[in-house]
N, C-alpha and C positions, 0 to 999 in steps of 0.2 A: 096421752098414750099414743095417739096416732102420729104425733110428731116424733116420738121416740122410735116407733116402728119404721117411719120413713127414713130416719137417720141411719138405722140399722141396715136398711136396704141399700142406701147410698154407699155406706162403708163396705158392704159386701160386694157391691159392683166394683168399687175402687180396688178392693183387695184382689178380686178375680182378674181385673185388668192388669194389675201389677204381676200377678202370677203368669198370665198369658204372655206377658212381655219378656219373661226371663230367658227365653231362648236367645242365646248370645248372637245368633246369626240373623235375627229378625231385622235389625236396623241397617244391615249392609245392603248395598246395591239397590237403593230406593231412588225413585225420581218423581218429580211432580209434573203433571201435565194438566193444561187447562187454565182458566181464569182464576182469580182469587175467590170468586163466588162458586164457580162450577167445577173447579179443579180437584184432582185427587192425587194422593201419594200411592204409588204402586211399585212393585219390583221391576227391575230392568230385565232384559233378556227375551223380549217378545220378537216374533218374526212374522213374515207374510202368511204363515200357516196358522197363526193364532186365531182362535175363535172367541170373539168378544161380543157380549150382550150388554148394552147400556140401557137400563130400564129407568125411565123417568127423565125425559129430555128437557121439558119446560121450554124456556127461551134463552138457554145457554148451552150450546153443544160444542163448546171449545174443547172439552176433554175428548169427546167422541172423534172430533176432527183431528186432533193432535195424535190420537192413537193410530188412526188410519194413515195420516201423513208421515209420521215418524217410522212406523213399522211396516206399512203396506199391507196390513191385515184387513180382513172383512170385519166391519163393525155393524152390528144390528141395533139400530136405535128404536127403542120400543116405548111407545107412549100413545094412549088413546085420546089425549086431549086435543081438540081441534086447533087450539092456538099453538100447540107444539108442532103439529104438522105444518101449519101456516108458517111458523118460524123456520123450520127445516127448509121449506120451499123458498122462502125469502132469501136465506143464506145461499142456497144453491144457485138461484137465478141471479143474485147480485154478483157472485163470483164469476159466473159464466159471462156476465155483461161487462166484467172488468172493473166493477165498483167495489167498495169496501163495506161490507155489512157489519153490524155491531150486535152484540148481545142486547136483549131487552131486559136488563137488570137495573138495579138502583144506580150502579156505576157502569155504564155501557163500555164494553171492551171490543175492539175491532177483531174480526176474524182474519188471520193471516194464513192463507192457504191457496194453492192452485185450484182452479175449478175441477181439475181431473180427480181430486181427492174423492169426489162424490161417487166415482165408480166403485169405491170400496165402502160406501155408506148406504145402508139399506133401512128405510123407515118402515116400521110395522105398527099399524094403528090398533094395538091390542093393549089391554091391561094384563098384568101378571097376578095370578091369584092361586088359591088352593083347589079350584075346580074349573072346568071348562064350561063357562056359562056367562050370560050377560049379567053385569053387575052395575049398581048405581055408584057414581063418583060424585061426592058432595063438594060443593064449591067452597073456596076460602072465604073468610069474612070480608077481606078487602078485595073488591072487584078487580083491582089492577093486578093482583097476584094471579099466577097461572096454575099453581099446584092444586089438584083436586084429590080427594081422599075416599077410598073405599070404606074405611072405618069411621068416617065422619069425624076426623081429628079435631075440627074447629066447631063442631056442633051447629051446623047450618042446615037449612031446609031445601035450598036449591040444589039440583043435581042434573047430570046427564047419564044416560046408560050406554055402556060400551061392552063389546065382547072381551072376555078374559080367557086366558089359557094358563095351565100349569107350566112351569119351566120344562118339565119332562115332555109334555105334549108339544111345545114349541120346538124343542130339540129334535123330536121324532119327525116333525113336519119338515124341518130344515135339513135333516140328514146328518145331525151331529150326535156323536156318542159321548162327547165331553164338552165342557166350556173352559177355556183357558182363563177368561176374565169375565166375571159377572159384577156389574155395577148396579146398585139399586138405590134410588131415592123415591120411595113410593108412599110417603105420607102416612106412616103408621101401619101399613099392611105388611111391613118387612118381617115382623115376628111370625105371623102365620105362614108366610111364604117360606121363610127359612126352615121352620119346623117341617113343612111339607117336603121340601127337597132333601132335607136330611133323612126323613123317613123313607123316601123313595131312593135314597142312596145315589143321587145325581152326582156325577163326577165333575168337580169344579176345582180348578187350580188356585184361583185367586178370587176373593170376595171383597168387594168394596161396598159398604152399606152405610147410609145415614140412618141412625136410630132416632126415634122421636119420643121415646118414653124412658129415658136413661135412668130415672130414679125409681122405676117400677120393679116389682118382683119378677115380672115376666122378662124384663131386660136381663136381669141376673141369670134367670133360668136359661134363656137362649144363648147367652155367652157361655154358660157351662156346657150346653149341648154341643155348641161349636167346638169347644175344647175337647170334649169326649170323642167327637167325630174326627179329630185330627187336625183342626185348624189352629194355627198359631197367629196371635195378634202381632202383625208387623208394624203397624202404625196406628196411632189414635190422636185425632185432632178435633177437639170439641165433640160434635156428635158423629163425626165421620170416622169409621173404623175400616182398616184394611187387614184382611186375614189371608194367610197363605196356607194351603194344605200341606201338611208336613209328614204324613205317613208314607 
């Protein structure tokens, strides 16, 4: 019976994804930025005035850097993980010294950018959550991996604590009344965060999110909530989804 229910959920998610994709304009004007591991498909048409939040940096910030380099916009790189901050500083210092830094991923990719790009990159050592509070971030099972999870996605016991903020709180502190692009790779916390910013009616033009429980009923429900809120699915690649607000 459980297997049948799981299959029903998966089919429901697939059907909803197909429905979301039916907007004939969704596939036009898309471009890919970043490495094969850390890259995303997004709409074109950004400018130096665009407000971009990239939540979940890890040790691949190729997408963040290419956003700032290509469009000259301010990119807020948001991650409470100490290794993420260390990687950000490593890339910044290496480019300033004239050397070529690489991503610290299974297949390292060189960063190709002028050192001046970091004028537009702003690292914020916070987590994003549904409340403004200190939260535990649980370790991955493999120590070499960098991604930690508020929801303890991999069921481990080690953790560190870090301050978290709601999207709306961070926007208020930074003086933003909208976000042009919000990218999130937050290890299972995305469902609660999406429900929170939809409830608070945060103005977001484009949402890029990696979902971590795509066969769950909650996944299907959040996709439906995004659709009802006016988000069209512009691109879907494995667990990475790009939505554009269409209302």
